[in-house]
N, C-alpha and C positions, 0 to 999 in steps of 0.2 A: 359828441366827442369824435365821432368818425367822420371821414370825408363825405360820406353820403348823408350825414345828418341824423343817422340812427344811433342810438346808444347801445353799445355792446353789453351783453350780459356779464355779470361778475364772474371772474374765474375762480373765486374762492367763496366758500359759504361762511366760514368762521375764521376770523383773523385776530391775531394779537399784534397791536401796534405799539412799538416801544418809542416813547418820546423822552429825549434827554432833558435834563434841567435847562440846558441852553435854549431849548425851544420856547421856554416860558419868558425869556427876557430878550432885550435888544442885543445886537452884535457888540461884543466886548463889555457888556454890562452885567448886572446881577439883579436880584430881586425879581419882581413880576411885572410884565408889561401886558396890560389887557388887550392892546392892539395886536400883539403877537399871538396871544391865545385866541383872539377872535378870528384871525386869519386861518389858524389851524382848525378851529371849530367849524368854520364854514365848509372846509374841505370834508371834515368828518360828517357833517350833516348830509352832504351829497352822497357819501358812501352809504350811510344808514338808509337813506331814501331808496336805495337800490335793493334793500332787503338783506344786506350783509350783516352778520352778527359780529360785533366789534367789541373787543376788550382792549383797554389801553393801560399799559404799564408806565408809570411816571418815574422819571429820575428826579434828583433834587439838587444837582450841582449849581444851579443858579442861586441857591440859598446857602448850602453847606455840603461839602463832600467829606464824608466821614473819614476816609483814608487819608486825605490831605490834611484835614484838621488834626487828626491824631499825630501826624508827623511833625507838626509845629507846636503842639500843646503838650509840654512835658507833664503838666499837672492833671491832665485829663486822660483817663485810660482809653486805650484804643477801642474797646468794646463800647464804651460810653459814646465816643465820637461817632461810631457807626450807628448807634441808636439815634443820635441827633440827626444824622443824615437821613435816616428812615423817616423821621418826623417831618423833615423838610419835604419829602415826597408827598406827605399828606396835605401839607399846605398847598402845594401845586395842584393836587387832586381836587381840593375844595374850590380853587380858583377855576379850574377847567370845568368842573361840574356846573358851577353857576353860569359861566359863559355859554356852555352848551344848552342848558335849560332855558336861558334867555332868548336863544334863537330857535327854540321849539324842539330840541332833541331830548328825549327822556333818558335819564341816567340813573345809575346807582354808584355810589362810592363805597368800595370795600377795602378794608385795611387788614394787613396781616398782623398788626398790633391792635389789640382790642381797645376801642375808644368809642363806645356806642353813642356818645353825645354828638359825634360829628360824622360817623361812618359805620356801616355794617361791618361785622367781622367777615373775613373771607371764608366762605363755605362753598365748596365746589358745586354742590347740587343747587344751591341758591343762585350762584353765579350763572350756571347753565340755564336756569329758569328765566332769569332776567334777559339773557341773550335771546332765548326763544321767543320772548315777548317783545323783542325789538328795542330793548334798552341798551344803551352803551354802558358797559361796566368799566369803571375806572379803578384800577388795582394799585393801591398805594402801600407804602411801608415795606417794599421789597418782599422778602420771604418771612420777615419778622425776626430773622436771626442776623447777628453781626457777621462781618467778613464775607458777605455774599453780595455781589453786585446786582444792580437792577437789571442788567443784561441777563444774568443768570436767572433772576426772578422771572423775566419775560419768557425765557426758554422753558422753565419749569411749569409756569402757568399754561403755556401753550400745550405742553404734554398733558397736564391735568384736564384741561377743557377740550382736548382733542381738536386743536386748531389746525387748519390746513396750511398755515404759513405764518412766519414771524416777519413783520415789516420793521426794519430799523431805519427810522427817520433821522437823517443827518443834514449837514450843510454842504456836503459834497455830492457829486453825481454818481457815486458808487464806490467800488473797491479798486484801488490803484496799486500798481507794482511798487510805487514809491509815493512819498508825500507830495501830492499835487501842488500844495502851497509852496513847497521848497523846490520842486522840480517840475517846471511847466511842461516838460516832455514825458512825464510819467504816463504809462499806458494804463488805460482803464479796462478792466475785465467786464465782458458782457455776462459771462458765466464762469464760475470757478468752483472746484470741488471743495468739500469740507476738508479733505486731506491736504490739499494744496494750501488752503488758508492756514492750517495749523503748521505745516512744514515751513512755510515762508514767513510765519509770524506776522501775518497781515492784521491790521487793526480793524477788524470787522465788528466783533463783539469779543468779550474776554473768552479765553480758551475753554473754560468750564461750560459757558453757554453754548459755544460751538459744538462741544462734545455731546451735550444733551440733545441738540437738534440733529446731529449726525447719527447718533445711536437710534433715533426714532424716526428718521427720514422726514423731518420737518424742514422744508426749505426756508432760507433766510433771504430776504430781498433788502438790499441797502440802496437808498435813493435819497435825493434832495427834496425834502418836503417843502422847501421855500419856493419852488416853482409851482405856481398856481395850478391846481388840478392834478398834481402828481400822485397824491394818495389815491385818488379815484382811478387814475390811469393804471397804476400798479395793480389795484384790485381787479380791474377789468382785463388784466393779462397783457397789457402793453409792455414792450421791452424797454422799461425805464430802469435806470440804475444797474445794479449787479445782482444776479441771482447766484446764491451759494447753494449747491445741490449735492446730493449723493453722487458718487462716481457713476452709478448705473443710470442716472438721469441726465448726465452730461451729453451734449450734442455729439453724435458720432460714436457713442458707446455701444449702440446696438449692433 
């Protein structure tokens, strides 16, 4: 990966990767695309081969978004819609698990909603043990509670397993001052503080997730996973995407 042809050492030991539901389907589509999952899985395999402990939190928006479904379904309670969205993340987790296993990556699927027929229950100590053994742990069903986003689930799991960083995989190159799809001149931040993200209302992760990471000093890196090798580059410490940091870690703060 480097100009000299030598591979840099990983910058992080234990990582939580947040994959949105959109990463499981083609652009503008829905459902599940095995080719899209395979592309991500090959990047994940390269990361695991470097000895990085990787936990993945799945979204479910490619199948159903609980909040949006509740807004248009008068006869279905909001809490039920959120549970339906959590089950969608389990479907994605099952698909990701099989694709990863098919290319030789050992995995465990853990669900915050108990369903032992298809997944282990999320148990923190068991999750840590899998990570220590080099298995990718796929974390599905959010937190198991309605009205909590999978972004917040990723932040909470990162705290629980003492991850070094949360990687937010997106279709854009980082965090911008404005929507880059609407404003081609929007400025991309290389680094930005948690406080500025919250004050400016930037769409990094939901505010609750940002607060959890800020309170416990867990950096968030927002990057474009669709550029081949980007997941590996981020984990190796290359300046890819946008790093969201505590004020004390911002460049020039010393």
